[in-house]
FIDREN-159635 format. One record per atom (N, C-alpha, C): residue number from 1; x, y, z; atom name. Coordinates in nm, 3 decimals, decimal comma. Example, Ala and Ser with C-alpha at 12.3 -4.5 7.8 and 13.67 -1.06 7.14 Angstrom:
! residues 2
{atom 1; {1,319; -0,569; 0,780}; "N"} {atom 1; {1,230; -0,450; 0,780}; "CA"} {atom 1; {1,320; -0,330; 0,780}; "C"} {atom 2; {1,285; -0,225; 0,708}; "N"} {atom 2; {1,367; -0,106; 0,714}; "CA"} {atom 2; {1,290; 0,003; 0,787}; "C"} 
This chain:
! residues 143
{atom 1; {-1,884; -1,026; -0,047}; "N"} {atom 1; {-1,728; -1,021; -0,057}; "CA"} {atom 1; {-1,699; -0,921; 0,037}; "C"} {atom 2; {-1,567; -0,944; 0,103}; "N"} {atom 2; {-1,528; -0,861; 0,198}; "CA"} {atom 2; {-1,459; -0,739; 0,123}; "C"} {atom 3; {-1,439; -0,633; 0,203}; "N"} {atom 3; {-1,380; -0,505; 0,128}; "CA"} {atom 3; {-1,302; -0,426; 0,253}; "C"} {atom 4; {-1,269; -0,306; 0,215}; "N"} {atom 4; {-1,209; -0,225; 0,310}; "CA"} {atom 4; {-1,268; -0,206; 0,442}; "C"} {atom 5; {-1,416; -0,230; 0,422}; "N"} {atom 5; {-1,489; -0,190; 0,545}; "CA"} {atom 5; {-1,473; -0,309; 0,647}; "C"} {atom 6; {-1,412; -0,408; 0,615}; "N"} {atom 6; {-1,408; -0,530; 0,713}; "CA"} {atom 6; {-1,247; -0,505; 0,776}; "C"} {atom 7; {-1,188; -0,429; 0,724}; "N"} {atom 7; {-1,042; -0,377; 0,780}; "CA"} {atom 7; {-1,060; -0,287; 0,908}; "C"} {atom 8; {-0,998; -0,270; 1,003}; "N"} {atom 8; {-1,020; -0,180; 1,106}; "CA"} {atom 8; {-0,875; -0,130; 1,134}; "C"} {atom 9; {-0,859; -0,001; 1,170}; "N"} {atom 9; {-0,728; 0,060; 1,206}; "CA"} {atom 9; {-0,704; 0,009; 1,359}; "C"} {atom 10; {-0,582; -0,017; 1,372}; "N"} {atom 10; {-0,524; -0,048; 1,537}; "CA"} {atom 10; {-0,427; 0,048; 1,558}; "C"} {atom 11; {-0,410; 0,047; 1,684}; "N"} {atom 11; {-0,327; 0,119; 1,741}; "CA"} {atom 11; {-0,166; 0,049; 1,763}; "C"} {atom 12; {-0,139; -0,063; 1,678}; "N"} {atom 12; {-0,037; -0,143; 1,677}; "CA"} {atom 12; {0,101; -0,047; 1,632}; "C"} {atom 13; {0,208; -0,079; 1,700}; "N"} {atom 13; {0,342; -0,015; 1,670}; "CA"} {atom 13; {0,393; -0,057; 1,514}; "C"} {atom 14; {0,362; 0,037; 1,403}; "N"} {atom 14; {0,386; 0,002; 1,290}; "CA"} {atom 14; {0,552; -0,041; 1,266}; "C"} {atom 15; {0,624; 0,019; 1,323}; "N"} {atom 15; {0,753; 0,008; 1,321}; "CA"} {atom 15; {0,797; -0,163; 1,370}; "C"} {atom 16; {0,745; -0,174; 1,485}; "N"} {atom 16; {0,746; -0,332; 1,525}; "CA"} {atom 16; {0,683; -0,429; 1,438}; "C"} {atom 17; {0,556; -0,382; 1,376}; "N"} {atom 17; {0,542; -0,481; 1,286}; "CA"} {atom 17; {0,626; -0,476; 1,162}; "C"} {atom 18; {0,643; -0,381; 1,114}; "N"} {atom 18; {0,746; -0,425; 0,984}; "CA"} {atom 18; {0,856; -0,478; 1,007}; "C"} {atom 19; {0,932; -0,467; 1,128}; "N"} {atom 19; {1,068; -0,538; 1,153}; "CA"} {atom 19; {1,032; -0,681; 1,195}; "C"} {atom 20; {0,908; -0,742; 1,234}; "N"} {atom 20; {0,895; -0,867; 1,287}; "CA"} {atom 20; {0,865; -0,983; 1,182}; "C"} {atom 21; {0,851; -0,933; 1,081}; "N"} {atom 21; {0,797; -1,037; 0,965}; "CA"} {atom 21; {0,929; -1,106; 0,911}; "C"} {atom 22; {0,908; -1,215; 0,823}; "N"} {atom 22; {1,022; -1,282; 0,761}; "CA"} {atom 22; {1,071; -1,203; 0,647}; "C"} {atom 23; {1,026; -1,091; 0,583}; "N"} {atom 23; {1,053; -1,006; 0,485}; "CA"} {atom 23; {1,104; -0,858; 0,550}; "C"} {atom 24; {1,146; -0,856; 0,680}; "N"} {atom 24; {1,141; -0,738; 0,736}; "CA"} {atom 24; {1,230; -0,632; 0,659}; "C"} {atom 25; {1,356; -0,685; 0,619}; "N"} {atom 25; {1,438; -0,605; 0,521}; "CA"} {atom 25; {1,392; -0,520; 0,421}; "C"} {atom 26; {1,309; -0,611; 0,346}; "N"} {atom 26; {1,224; -0,569; 0,223}; "CA"} {atom 26; {1,110; -0,463; 0,264}; "C"} {atom 27; {1,052; -0,497; 0,368}; "N"} {atom 27; {0,946; -0,402; 0,421}; "CA"} {atom 27; {1,014; -0,276; 0,468}; "C"} {atom 28; {1,104; -0,277; 0,555}; "N"} {atom 28; {1,167; -0,158; 0,609}; "CA"} {atom 28; {1,214; -0,060; 0,484}; "C"} {atom 29; {1,265; -0,145; 0,399}; "N"} {atom 29; {1,302; -0,061; 0,282}; "CA"} {atom 29; {1,204; 0,024; 0,189}; "C"} {atom 30; {1,107; -0,050; 0,162}; "N"} {atom 30; {0,982; 0,009; 0,106}; "CA"} {atom 30; {0,916; 0,105; 0,181}; "C"} {atom 31; {0,911; 0,081; 0,333}; "N"} {atom 31; {0,871; 0,175; 0,416}; "CA"} {atom 31; {0,924; 0,298; 0,403}; "C"} {atom 32; {1,072; 0,308; 0,407}; "N"} {atom 32; {1,167; 0,428; 0,413}; "CA"} {atom 32; {1,137; 0,507; 0,261}; "C"} {atom 33; {1,125; 0,419; 0,155}; "N"} {atom 33; {1,097; 0,483; 0,017}; "CA"} {atom 33; {0,952; 0,552; 0,022}; "C"} {atom 34; {0,834; 0,501; 0,081}; "N"} {atom 34; {0,734; 0,563; 0,115}; "CA"} {atom 34; {0,741; 0,689; 0,197}; "C"} {atom 35; {0,795; 0,658; 0,287}; "N"} {atom 35; {0,806; 0,789; 0,389}; "CA"} {atom 35; {0,873; 0,900; 0,330}; "C"} {atom 36; {0,999; 0,862; 0,256}; "N"} {atom 36; {1,073; 0,974; 0,169}; "CA"} {atom 36; {0,978; 1,059; 0,074}; "C"} {atom 37; {0,869; 0,964; 0,006}; "N"} {atom 37; {0,772; 1,024; -0,097}; "CA"} {atom 37; {0,666; 1,116; -0,036}; "C"} {atom 38; {0,645; 1,059; 0,090}; "N"} {atom 38; {0,523; 1,113; 0,159}; "CA"} {atom 38; {0,549; 1,160; 0,307}; "C"} {atom 39; {0,649; 1,274; 0,308}; "N"} {atom 39; {0,686; 1,323; 0,456}; "CA"} {atom 39; {0,580; 1,344; 0,518}; "C"} {atom 40; {0,571; 1,318; 0,656}; "N"} {atom 40; {0,479; 1,368; 0,725}; "CA"} {atom 40; {0,348; 1,307; 0,741}; "C"} {atom 41; {0,326; 1,204; 0,641}; "N"} {atom 41; {0,189; 1,157; 0,630}; "CA"} {atom 41; {0,180; 1,040; 0,737}; "C"} {atom 42; {0,072; 1,012; 0,780}; "N"} {atom 42; {0,017; 0,903; 0,895}; "CA"} {atom 42; {0,064; 0,785; 0,836}; "C"} {atom 43; {0,092; 0,707; 0,941}; "N"} {atom 43; {0,115; 0,545; 0,926}; "CA"} {atom 43; {0,030; 0,464; 1,017}; "C"} {atom 44; {-0,059; 0,377; 0,978}; "N"} {atom 44; {-0,141; 0,305; 1,059}; "CA"} {atom 44; {-0,154; 0,180; 1,000}; "C"} {atom 45; {-0,140; 0,072; 1,118}; "N"} {atom 45; {-0,170; -0,054; 1,078}; "CA"} {atom 45; {-0,307; -0,123; 1,088}; "C"} {atom 46; {-0,365; -0,165; 0,970}; "N"} {atom 46; {-0,497; -0,192; 0,969}; "CA"} {atom 46; {-0,489; -0,357; 0,969}; "C"} {atom 47; {-0,598; -0,409; 1,019}; "N"} {atom 47; {-0,611; -0,553; 1,032}; "CA"} {atom 47; {-0,753; -0,600; 1,023}; "C"} {atom 48; {-0,767; -0,700; 0,982}; "N"} {atom 48; {-0,908; -0,763; 0,947}; "CA"} {atom 48; {-0,910; -0,855; 0,824}; "C"} {atom 49; {-1,042; -0,877; 0,764}; "N"} {atom 49; {-1,038; -0,967; 0,662}; "CA"} {atom 49; {-1,050; -0,859; 0,527}; "C"} {atom 50; {-0,963; -0,881; 0,425}; "N"} {atom 50; {-0,950; -0,811; 0,307}; "CA"} {atom 50; {-1,015; -0,893; 0,199}; "C"} {atom 51; {-1,031; -0,845; 0,088}; "N"} {atom 51; {-1,103; -0,890; -0,051}; "CA"} {atom 51; {-1,041; -1,018; -0,050}; "C"} {atom 52; {-1,139; -1,136; -0,081}; "N"} {atom 52; {-1,091; -1,271; -0,097}; "CA"} {atom 52; {-1,102; -1,347; 0,021}; "C"} {atom 53; {-1,146; -1,259; 0,138}; "N"} {atom 53; {-1,162; -1,333; 0,259}; "CA"} {atom 53; {-1,048; -1,375; 0,331}; "C"} {atom 54; {-0,924; -1,327; 0,306}; "N"} {atom 54; {-0,809; -1,347; 0,401}; "CA"} {atom 54; {-0,793; -1,252; 0,483}; "C"} {atom 55; {-0,747; -1,309; 0,612}; "N"} {atom 55; {-0,687; -1,205; 0,706}; "CA"} {atom 55; {-0,569; -1,146; 0,687}; "C"} {atom 56; {-0,567; -1,018; 0,697}; "N"} {atom 56; {-0,459; -0,925; 0,644}; "CA"} {atom 56; {-0,410; -0,838; 0,766}; "C"} {atom 57; {-0,286; -0,779; 0,747}; "N"} {atom 57; {-0,240; -0,661; 0,816}; "CA"} {atom 57; {-0,190; -0,582; 0,729}; "C"} {atom 58; {-0,201; -0,438; 0,697}; "N"} {atom 58; {-0,168; -0,370; 0,588}; "CA"} {atom 58; {-0,121; -0,242; 0,671}; "C"} {atom 59; {-0,017; -0,184; 0,647}; "N"} {atom 59; {0,042; -0,070; 0,693}; "CA"} {atom 59; {-0,015; 0,025; 0,599}; "C"} {atom 60; {-0,109; 0,121; 0,639}; "N"} {atom 60; {-0,156; 0,239; 0,556}; "CA"} {atom 60; {-0,082; 0,368; 0,581}; "C"} {atom 61; {-0,049; 0,429; 0,447}; "N"} {atom 61; {-0,004; 0,556; 0,453}; "CA"} {atom 61; {-0,107; 0,676; 0,380}; "C"} {atom 62; {-0,126; 0,773; 0,471}; "N"} {atom 62; {-0,227; 0,871; 0,457}; "CA"} {atom 62; {-0,373; 0,809; 0,464}; "C"} {atom 63; {-0,453; 0,892; 0,485}; "N"} {atom 63; {-0,583; 0,866; 0,517}; "CA"} {atom 63; {-0,665; 0,924; 0,406}; "C"} {atom 64; {-0,776; 0,854; 0,368}; "N"} {atom 64; {-0,863; 0,899; 0,254}; "CA"} {atom 64; {-1,008; 0,859; 0,276}; "C"} {atom 65; {-1,085; 0,898; 0,212}; "N"} {atom 65; {-1,237; 0,877; 0,216}; "CA"} {atom 65; {-1,244; 0,780; 0,081}; "C"} {atom 66; {-1,238; 0,671; 0,059}; "N"} {atom 66; {-1,257; 0,597; -0,070}; "CA"} {atom 66; {-1,417; 0,587; -0,102}; "C"} {atom 67; {-1,438; 0,637; -0,222}; "N"} {atom 67; {-1,562; 0,632; -0,258}; "CA"} {atom 67; {-1,617; 0,491; -0,293}; "C"} {atom 68; {-1,738; 0,468; -0,252}; "N"} {atom 68; {-1,784; 0,315; -0,289}; "CA"} {atom 68; {-1,894; 0,298; -0,383}; "C"} {atom 69; {-1,928; 0,214; -0,489}; "N"} {atom 69; {-2,018; 0,220; -0,580}; "CA"} {atom 69; {-2,134; 0,246; -0,525}; "C"} {atom 70; {-2,186; 0,181; -0,413}; "N"} {atom 70; {-2,324; 0,198; -0,325}; "CA"} {atom 70; {-2,293; 0,231; -0,213}; "C"} {atom 71; {-2,351; 0,336; -0,166}; "N"} {atom 71; {-2,318; 0,358; 0,016}; "CA"} {atom 71; {-2,234; 0,462; 0,031}; "C"} {atom 72; {-2,188; 0,506; 0,137}; "N"} {atom 72; {-2,121; 0,604; 0,173}; "CA"} {atom 72; {-1,962; 0,559; 0,158}; "C"} {atom 73; {-1,887; 0,670; 0,130}; "N"} {atom 73; {-1,732; 0,650; 0,120}; "CA"} {atom 73; {-1,685; 0,565; 0,263}; "C"} {atom 74; {-1,587; 0,512; 0,256}; "N"} {atom 74; {-1,506; 0,446; 0,374}; "CA"} {atom 74; {-1,381; 0,492; 0,394}; "C"} {atom 75; {-1,351; 0,494; 0,537}; "N"} {atom 75; {-1,214; 0,533; 0,546}; "CA"} {atom 75; {-1,104; 0,427; 0,519}; "C"} {atom 76; {-1,008; 0,488; 0,450}; "N"} {atom 76; {-0,907; 0,388; 0,393}; "CA"} {atom 76; {-0,763; 0,465; 0,394}; "C"} {atom 77; {-0,687; 0,390; 0,321}; "N"} {atom 77; {-0,541; 0,453; 0,313}; "CA"} {atom 77; {-0,513; 0,502; 0,168}; "C"} {atom 78; {-0,414; 0,582; 0,155}; "N"} {atom 78; {-0,386; 0,606; 0,026}; "CA"} {atom 78; {-0,292; 0,487; -0,040}; "C"} {atom 79; {-0,203; 0,455; 0,033}; "N"} {atom 79; {-0,118; 0,351; -0,018}; "CA"} {atom 79; {-0,091; 0,253; 0,086}; "C"} {atom 80; {-0,091; 0,127; 0,078}; "N"} {atom 80; {-0,073; 0,034; 0,175}; "CA"} {atom 80; {0,029; -0,068; 0,142}; "C"} {atom 81; {0,087; -0,126; 0,245}; "N"} {atom 81; {0,207; -0,209; 0,217}; "CA"} {atom 81; {0,170; -0,359; 0,317}; "C"} {atom 82; {0,170; -0,440; 0,254}; "N"} {atom 82; {0,121; -0,578; 0,300}; "CA"} {atom 82; {0,239; -0,708; 0,275}; "C"} {atom 83; {0,256; -0,778; 0,362}; "N"} {atom 83; {0,343; -0,895; 0,328}; "CA"} {atom 83; {0,254; -1,004; 0,329}; "C"} {atom 84; {0,248; -1,052; 0,207}; "N"} {atom 84; {0,165; -1,189; 0,200}; "CA"} {atom 84; {0,251; -1,327; 0,225}; "C"} {atom 85; {0,212; -1,432; 0,180}; "N"} {atom 85; {0,274; -1,551; 0,199}; "CA"} {atom 85; {0,391; -1,575; 0,113}; "C"} {atom 86; {0,379; -1,542; -0,022}; "N"} {atom 86; {0,489; -1,570; -0,104}; "CA"} {atom 86; {0,539; -1,426; -0,181}; "C"} {atom 87; {0,480; -1,313; -0,120}; "N"} {atom 87; {0,517; -1,182; -0,201}; "CA"} {atom 87; {0,474; -1,070; -0,088}; "C"} {atom 88; {0,508; -0,926; -0,159}; "N"} {atom 88; {0,481; -0,813; -0,089}; "CA"} {atom 88; {0,396; -0,757; -0,160}; "C"} {atom 89; {0,285; -0,685; -0,113}; "N"} {atom 89; {0,205; -0,607; -0,210}; "CA"} {atom 89; {0,211; -0,455; -0,168}; "C"} {atom 90; {0,199; -0,370; -0,274}; "N"} {atom 90; {0,168; -0,230; -0,229}; "CA"} {atom 90; {0,033; -0,202; -0,312}; "C"} {atom 91; {-0,058; -0,150; -0,226}; "N"} {atom 91; {-0,196; -0,113; -0,272}; "CA"} {atom 91; {-0,203; 0,048; -0,292}; "C"} {atom 92; {-0,210; 0,075; -0,427}; "N"} {atom 92; {-0,209; 0,232; -0,469}; "CA"} {atom 92; {-0,321; 0,268; -0,496}; "C"} {atom 93; {-0,394; 0,342; -0,392}; "N"} {atom 93; {-0,542; 0,393; -0,419}; "CA"} {atom 93; {-0,547; 0,560; -0,481}; "C"} {atom 94; {-0,459; 0,562; -0,573}; "N"} {atom 94; {-0,462; 0,700; -0,632}; "CA"} {atom 94; {-0,477; 0,696; -0,784}; "C"} {atom 95; {-0,533; 0,775; -0,821}; "N"} {atom 95; {-0,586; 0,790; -0,974}; "CA"} {atom 95; {-0,548; 0,903; -1,021}; "C"} {atom 96; {-0,483; 0,911; -1,138}; "N"} {atom 96; {-0,480; 1,011; -1,239}; "CA"} {atom 96; {-0,521; 0,982; -1,395}; "C"} {atom 97; {-0,581; 1,090; -1,436}; "N"} {atom 97; {-0,649; 1,069; -1,572}; "CA"} {atom 97; {-0,718; 0,931; -1,602}; "C"} {atom 98; {-0,784; 0,893; -1,486}; "N"} {atom 98; {-0,864; 0,777; -1,508}; "CA"} {atom 98; {-0,815; 0,646; -1,471}; "C"} {atom 99; {-0,671; 0,656; -1,447}; "N"} {atom 99; {-0,573; 0,516; -1,438}; "CA"} {atom 99; {-0,530; 0,527; -1,299}; "C"} {atom 100; {-0,520; 0,402; -1,246}; "N"} {atom 100; {-0,454; 0,382; -1,088}; "CA"} {atom 100; {-0,307; 0,415; -1,123}; "C"} {atom 101; {-0,249; 0,497; -1,043}; "N"} {atom 101; {-0,078; 0,523; -1,064}; "CA"} {atom 101; {0,003; 0,386; -1,077}; "C"} {atom 102; {-0,048; 0,279; -1,005}; "N"} {atom 102; {0,021; 0,154; -1,028}; "CA"} {atom 102; {0,043; 0,123; -1,165}; "C"} {atom 103; {-0,049; 0,143; -1,261}; "N"} {atom 103; {-0,053; 0,125; -1,396}; "CA"} {atom 103; {0,059; 0,215; -1,478}; "C"} {atom 104; {0,043; 0,328; -1,421}; "N"} {atom 104; {0,123; 0,451; -1,487}; "CA"} {atom 104; {0,288; 0,425; -1,468}; "C"} {atom 105; {0,307; 0,360; -1,341}; "N"} {atom 105; {0,449; 0,333; -1,314}; "CA"} {atom 105; {0,495; 0,182; -1,318}; "C"} {atom 106; {0,398; 0,107; -1,384}; "N"} {atom 106; {0,436; -0,035; -1,389}; "CA"} {atom 106; {0,566; -0,063; -1,447}; "C"} {atom 107; {0,591; -0,010; -1,564}; "N"} {atom 107; {0,706; -0,039; -1,643}; "CA"} {atom 107; {0,841; 0,041; -1,574}; "C"} {atom 108; {0,825; 0,110; -1,487}; "N"} {atom 108; {0,966; 0,157; -1,420}; "CA"} {atom 108; {0,982; 0,120; -1,274}; "C"} {atom 109; {0,889; 0,035; -1,213}; "N"} {atom 109; {0,894; 0,007; -1,085}; "CA"} {atom 109; {0,964; -0,130; -1,068}; "C"} {atom 110; {1,024; -0,195; -1,166}; "N"} {atom 110; {1,103; -0,325; -1,185}; "CA"} {atom 110; {1,039; -0,424; -1,206}; "C"} {atom 111; {1,066; -0,554; -1,146}; "N"} {atom 111; {1,017; -0,700; -1,165}; "CA"} {atom 111; {0,899; -0,689; -1,090}; "C"} {atom 112; {0,782; -0,655; -1,117}; "N"} {atom 112; {0,677; -0,659; -1,046}; "CA"} {atom 112; {0,573; -0,707; -1,128}; "C"} {atom 113; {0,451; -0,746; -1,064}; "N"} {atom 113; {0,329; -0,778; -1,135}; "CA"} {atom 113; {0,240; -0,658; -1,099}; "C"} {atom 114; {0,154; -0,603; -1,179}; "N"} {atom 114; {0,041; -0,498; -1,142}; "CA"} {atom 114; {-0,091; -0,562; -1,170}; "C"} {atom 115; {-0,186; -0,552; -1,056}; "N"} {atom 115; {-0,320; -0,553; -1,086}; "CA"} {atom 115; {-0,380; -0,433; -1,084}; "C"} {atom 116; {-0,525; -0,419; -1,062}; "N"} {atom 116; {-0,617; -0,312; -1,076}; "CA"} {atom 116; {-0,537; -0,189; -0,988}; "C"} {atom 117; {-0,522; -0,216; -0,879}; "N"} {atom 117; {-0,458; -0,099; -0,783}; "CA"} {atom 117; {-0,328; -0,162; -0,706}; "C"} {atom 118; {-0,282; -0,278; -0,719}; "N"} {atom 118; {-0,179; -0,327; -0,631}; "CA"} {atom 118; {-0,049; -0,376; -0,729}; "C"} {atom 119; {0,054; -0,349; -0,663}; "N"} {atom 119; {0,193; -0,390; -0,711}; "CA"} {atom 119; {0,221; -0,491; -0,621}; "C"} {atom 120; {0,276; -0,608; -0,694}; "N"} {atom 120; {0,344; -0,731; -0,607}; "CA"} {atom 120; {0,485; -0,751; -0,648}; "C"} {atom 121; {0,551; -0,804; -0,572}; "N"} {atom 121; {0,709; -0,834; -0,572}; "CA"} {atom 121; {0,757; -0,919; -0,482}; "C"} {atom 122; {0,857; -0,987; -0,517}; "N"} {atom 122; {0,912; -1,092; -0,411}; "CA"} {atom 122; {1,046; -1,044; -0,330}; "C"} {atom 123; {1,136; -0,972; -0,397}; "N"} {atom 123; {1,265; -0,944; -0,350}; "CA"} {atom 123; {1,288; -0,768; -0,371}; "C"} {atom 124; {1,374; -0,729; -0,271}; "N"} {atom 124; {1,424; -0,607; -0,276}; "CA"} {atom 124; {1,503; -0,566; -0,397}; "C"} {atom 125; {1,571; -0,658; -0,469}; "N"} {atom 125; {1,631; -0,638; -0,606}; "CA"} {atom 125; {1,517; -0,622; -0,708}; "C"} {atom 126; {1,403; -0,654; -0,704}; "N"} {atom 126; {1,308; -0,640; -0,779}; "CA"} {atom 126; {1,226; -0,511; -0,805}; "C"} {atom 127; {1,279; -0,430; -0,706}; "N"} {atom 127; {1,177; -0,319; -0,705}; "CA"} {atom 127; {1,271; -0,201; -0,691}; "C"} {atom 128; {1,252; -0,077; -0,790}; "N"} {atom 128; {1,302; 0,053; -0,795}; "CA"} {atom 128; {1,254; 0,149; -0,676}; "C"} {atom 129; {1,310; 0,154; -0,575}; "N"} {atom 129; {1,273; 0,220; -0,454}; "CA"} {atom 129; {1,278; 0,379; -0,484}; "C"} {atom 130; {1,353; 0,423; -0,570}; "N"} {atom 130; {1,327; 0,567; -0,614}; "CA"} {atom 130; {1,207; 0,592; -0,695}; "C"} {atom 131; {1,174; 0,504; -0,773}; "N"} {atom 131; {1,016; 0,509; -0,832}; "CA"} {atom 131; {0,928; 0,473; -0,739}; "C"} {atom 132; {0,935; 0,413; -0,630}; "N"} {atom 132; {0,817; 0,392; -0,541}; "CA"} {atom 132; {0,806; 0,538; -0,489}; "C"} {atom 133; {0,923; 0,603; -0,432}; "N"} {atom 133; {0,906; 0,738; -0,362}; "CA"} {atom 133; {0,863; 0,828; -0,461}; "C"} {atom 134; {0,863; 0,813; -0,595}; "N"} {atom 134; {0,843; 0,911; -0,688}; "CA"} {atom 134; {0,675; 0,899; -0,715}; "C"} {atom 135; {0,619; 0,767; -0,708}; "N"} {atom 135; {0,502; 0,750; -0,723}; "CA"} {atom 135; {0,408; 0,797; -0,596}; "C"} {atom 136; {0,478; 0,778; -0,473}; "N"} {atom 136; {0,422; 0,814; -0,341}; "CA"} {atom 136; {0,390; 0,965; -0,333}; "C"} {atom 137; {0,514; 1,031; -0,380}; "N"} {atom 137; {0,506; 1,182; -0,416}; "CA"} {atom 137; {0,391; 1,216; -0,500}; "C"} {atom 138; {0,368; 1,150; -0,598}; "N"} {atom 138; {0,259; 1,174; -0,677}; "CA"} {atom 138; {0,109; 1,134; -0,619}; "C"} {atom 139; {0,103; 1,024; -0,566}; "N"} {atom 139; {-0,010; 0,982; -0,487}; "CA"} {atom 139; {-0,067; 1,099; -0,400}; "C"} {atom 140; {0,022; 1,138; -0,304}; "N"} {atom 140; {-0,002; 1,254; -0,222}; "CA"} {atom 140; {-0,041; 1,366; -0,274}; "C"} {atom 141; {0,019; 1,423; -0,383}; "N"} {atom 141; {-0,015; 1,534; -0,450}; "CA"} {atom 141; {-0,157; 1,511; -0,518}; "C"} {atom 142; {-0,213; 1,399; -0,553}; "N"} {atom 142; {-0,331; 1,395; -0,610}; "CA"} {atom 142; {-0,436; 1,389; -0,511}; "C"} {atom 143; {-0,409; 1,370; -0,395}; "N"} {atom 143; {-0,526; 1,332; -0,280}; "CA"} {atom 143; {-0,573; 1,471; -0,227}; "C"} 
């Protein structure tokens, strides 16, 4: 199974990437909320094959060394933002009290679906951007 180790950092322009997709307005709004919650944190565009074997482009916010069950930790991001075919995903790689932050904020984020460490949504109206910024602030404080 592919994982983050199949993804690679790029030097691509993050702002140009966010503005180019079919959901540019949504991506730019979420990006602004994340940046408000994580001022000064790096943004990097990652590309490659992600879990499930799909080709992905993910904007990563913050740099972490993510522990792996077997082997050395891998370079990864604290929060990732990705446009999928039918929705947008936020990958939140921060844990507090043994639970991913995505679960702790799930009931406040809006009309979203929450997986293990992922939050998915379709429209800007479905997401509470103030809560996204709050979650990002807590993620960076925990890192």
